[in-house]
N, C-alpha and C positions, 0 to 999 in steps of 0.2 A: 648581745650588745649591752653596754653599761647603761643603766637607767639614767645616770647623770648626763648621758649624751643627749637626752631629751629635755633637759632643763632650760629654762629661760626666765628672765625677770619681767614680771608684768606689773605695771603701776596699778595700784588699788582702784584708782578712779576710773579705770577702763572696764571694770566689771559692771555690766548692765543690770539694773534692778527692775526695769520695766521694758517691754518691747517697743519697737518703733511703731508709730501710728501714722498712716495705716501700716499693716504688717509688711506689705510688699514694697514699702518705701525704704527699707533697710539697705545699707550699703552692702556691696558684694565685691570681694576681691577675686578677680579671675586669675588663675594660676595655670600657665601653660609651660611645662618643663622645656627648657631650651629656647623659649620665645620671650619669657618675661611675665610681668605682672600688669594688670590693668584695673583701675578703680572704676567700678560700675555700681549699679543699684539692682535690686532683685527683679524689677520689672524689665530690665535689659535681657532677661531670659527670652523675651519675645524676639530679640534680634539674634541672640547667640544660638538658640536651639533651632533645629531644622525640621521640616516636615519629614516624618518617618522616625525621628528619635522617639524614645519612650521613657517617660518618667516612671520610676518605680518607687512608690511611697509605702510607708509603714502605717497601716490604719488602726494600730492599737489605740485604745482609749485609756486615759489616765484615771485610775481610781483615786479618790481622796484618801490616800492610804496612810496619812499621818494621824495616828490614834493616840489620844492622851487619856489618862485616868488614874486609877488607884490600884495598888497591890494590896490585897487583903490577906492577912495571915493571923488568924485568931482575932484579937482585939487590936492588933497593930495594923496601921494603914500608912501607905507611903505613896507619894506621887511618882508616876512613871510615864514614859511615852515610848511609842513603837513606830517604826517605819517599816510597814510590810514590804517585802521585796520579791517573794516568789511563792505562788500557790503550790502546796504539796498535794492536796486533794480537795474535795468539796467542802471540807470542814477545817482544814489545816493550812496555815501560812507560816512561812519562815519570815523572820523580821529582825531588824536591828533595834536593840533596846537601849534606852537611856534613863537612868544609869543601870547598866546590867548587873553591877555588883549588889544591887538591892534584891535581886531576883534569884529564886531557886525553883527547881522542878516541883510541881504540885501547887505552886502559888495560884490563887484565884485572882482574877483581874476584872475590874469594873471599868469599862472604857466608854468615853463619850464626852459630850460638851456640857453636860449638866442640865440640858434643856428638855430631856426626855429620858425614858427608861434606859439604863445602861446596856451596853453590849457586853455580854459575859464571855470569858474565856479562861482556859487553864493553861499554864505554862508547862509544856510536856517535854521540853528539851532545851539544853543550853550548850552552845558551842563556843568557838573562839571569836575574838574581836567583837564581842557584844551581840553575837547572833543567837537568837532563841527560836523555839518552835511554839506556836500558839494553836491550841485546839479550841475552836469556838463552840458555843452551845447551839448556834444556828448552823444551817448547812445550805449549800447550793445557792440558788438565786435569792433566797431569803437572806442569806449572809451577805451577798453582794449588795443588796439594797440597804442593809443595816450599816455596812461600811461606808457607803455613800452618804448616809444620813448622819453618821457620827464622826466621820473623819474630815480632815482638812487636806487641801492640795499639798502634796509632798514637795515643796520647793527645794531645790538643791541647797546644800549647806552654805555655799558661798553667797546665796541670796538670803536664806533664812537667818543667817547670822547678822544681817544688816537691817532687816525690817520684818514686821509681822506679815503673815499671810493676809491678803486683801480680798475682798469680794470679787474684784475683777480677775483675780488669778484663776477662777473657775473657768473662764473663757480664754484668758490670755495663755494659759498653760495647757491648751488643748488644740490640736490641729483641726482645721475646718472639715477634714474628711475622716476624723476619728470614728470608728465603728464598733470595735470589739473590746469590751472591758477586760482589763488585766494588767496594764502597765502601772508602775508606781513611779515612773519618770517619763517625761515627754520625749518623743523623737523630735528633738528641737529644731532640726533643719526645716521640718515641715511647718513650723510656726510662721514662716515667712509668706506662706501662700494664702491668698484670698480666693473666694469663689470666682470673682471677676477675672483674676489672672489665670486661673485654671481654665476658664471658659475661653479666654482669648488664645491660650496655648492650644487648646483643642481645635479651635477654629483654624489655626495655622496648620494643623495636621500632626501635632505632637501627641503621641499616645500616652495613656495613663493607666497604670496597672497597680493593683494593691497586693501587698503581702502583709503578714502580721507577725511581729516579734514583740512579745510582751517585755518591755524594758524593765530591768530590775534596778534596785537602788545600789547594787554592786557596781554600777557604772561610775559612781562617785567615790568609790573606795580608793585610797591612795595605794600606789605600788610600793610595797615595803621591802622588797628584795633589792639587791645591788645589780643583779644581772637579769635581763629579760627572760632568759631560759628558765629561770626559777619561779616565775610568776604563774599563778593559777587563776584563770578567769572564773567568775561566777557564771553558772549556766542560766540561759534564758530560753523560754519555749517559743517556737515559731512554726509557721506553716506557709507553704506555697502550694497552691493546687495545680493540677495538671493543665487546666485551661490557661492559667496565667503563664505557665512555662511555655506552652505552645505559642502563645501570642508574642512573648518576648523573643523566643528563638526565631519566629517568622520575621519580626522587625529587624533583627540582626542580619538575617539572610538577605533582606532587601537593602541592606546598607545603613540601617538606622543605628544610632548609638544608644546604649543602655545607660541612663542617667539615674543613679541611685540618689534618692533624696534622704540623706542622713547615713551615718555610719551603721545604724541598726539595719536599714534596708540592705546595705552593702554586705554586712556580716552574714545576713540570712541568705542572700543570693550566693555568696561564695561558699557558705556551708553546704548549700544544696548541690553545688557542683564539685564538692571536694573529692568525692570518691573517683569519679571518672574524668573530671575536667570539663564536663558538659552539664549545663543546668538541667535538673530533674525535679520532680515533685518532692516535697519534703514536709515532714511533720515530726516534731520532737524537740528535744533540748539541743542547744548548741553552746559550746564554750570556746569557739574559735578565737584564737589570739593571733592577730596579724601584726607582724613587725617587718622591718626592712629585710628583703630577701624573698618575700612571698611573691609568687607569680599569680596575678589576678586572671581568673578564667571568664568572668561574666561582665564586670562593670567597666565602662569606658570613661565615664565622667561621674564625679562625686560632688554633690552640693552638701555643705556641712558648715556648722558654726565654728568659732575659734575655741580651742580646747585648753584644758589645764596643762601647765608644765608637768613633765614626768608622768603623764597619764597614758593609759593604754590607747586612748583615742588620738593623741598626738603621735604616738608610735604608728598607728594605723595610717594616718594621713601622710606620714613620712615614708611609709612603705609604698603608698599609692602614687604620690607625685614626686618622690625623691627626697632623701634626707636633707641635702644641702638646700634644695629648692624650698622646702617647707620652713627651714630655719630662716632663709632669706624672706619668705613671705610673711612670717610672723614678725620679723624685725620691721618690715615695711608697715604692717598693720599697726604695730605699737607706735611707731613714729608718726603715723598719719591718723591716730586717734580712733581706730576701729573699736567698737564695743564688743566685749568678749563674753563667752559662755552662753547659757541657755536662752537668755533674753537679748543676746547681742546680735551683731551683724553676721553676714554670711560670707562664704567663700565658694567658688566654683572651681574644682580641681580637675584638670585633665590628666589622665594616666600617663606616667612616665614609660614611654614605649621602650626605653633602654633598660627597664628594670631587670633585676636578677631572676633566676629561675626559682621555683618554689622550694622552700627549705623544708 
């Protein structure tokens, strides 16, 4: 399909710069293909979800992966910044550099906020579109702690261009159930949950299962090709264990619906079922790219925020709930002042049962 088919005009004022307070008071547009749209709020999940349904959340934890500092080349020093996006090994990260043109392989880097001893690294690779490879002097858990100490929360560019990172972002840009360090972008659909709402859903009989997909900064990269078939996704690492698979399958067999909280949870679930059509344990990288024509094997309902025009995520929701349905839903959201993107409002999408077979 043409990437232009997924374009739409979004008023700048609808880009949310802070989340709703409390989190679960955000608006939520319910989209049922063939039935229409309904304006609700996140706490209405208590009415919409049924006992036996199972929420599948991504429990990745966002690292403060925005690192700034100095490139050192002899006596020459230059300010640079990096957004880490994928761990390569215990010492090495791939990152997007700004400005990349100042950098060359072999450059030494002193990174940090100036308040403590710098975090040292060497630039060991340079690729396309500002991507570089950084080899740190520290390794493993010691490196992770240093990144937390020296870095800032990696706010999406459409927020970072409008305001500075604030202290509250350390909690605002993290789900209440975050557990495993490794993401450099939040699984933002989950930002709408509070401990109280999760407990009330559990009391109703709604299941809760965790998967882990370490979201990379590639999620924010623009689609630069003209046709979707020419786009290549950045790979992200994820895991679903056998016990989780067994409980999800058991819930489905009892008639429960699988409700993916966020496109990251959905992409991991569908990746784990890709070979056979049935959910199975999974551990490894996935670069699954879902566009209209894909047949979904696992997920029945998707809770997700409102996405960028021409983005892979808008393509995904168009595949899930229907191309025309989602264009109509976004027109409604814009006309009714829904807040967009990471700190914005939510939507609850029901799968288009008339969807096409998998491409």
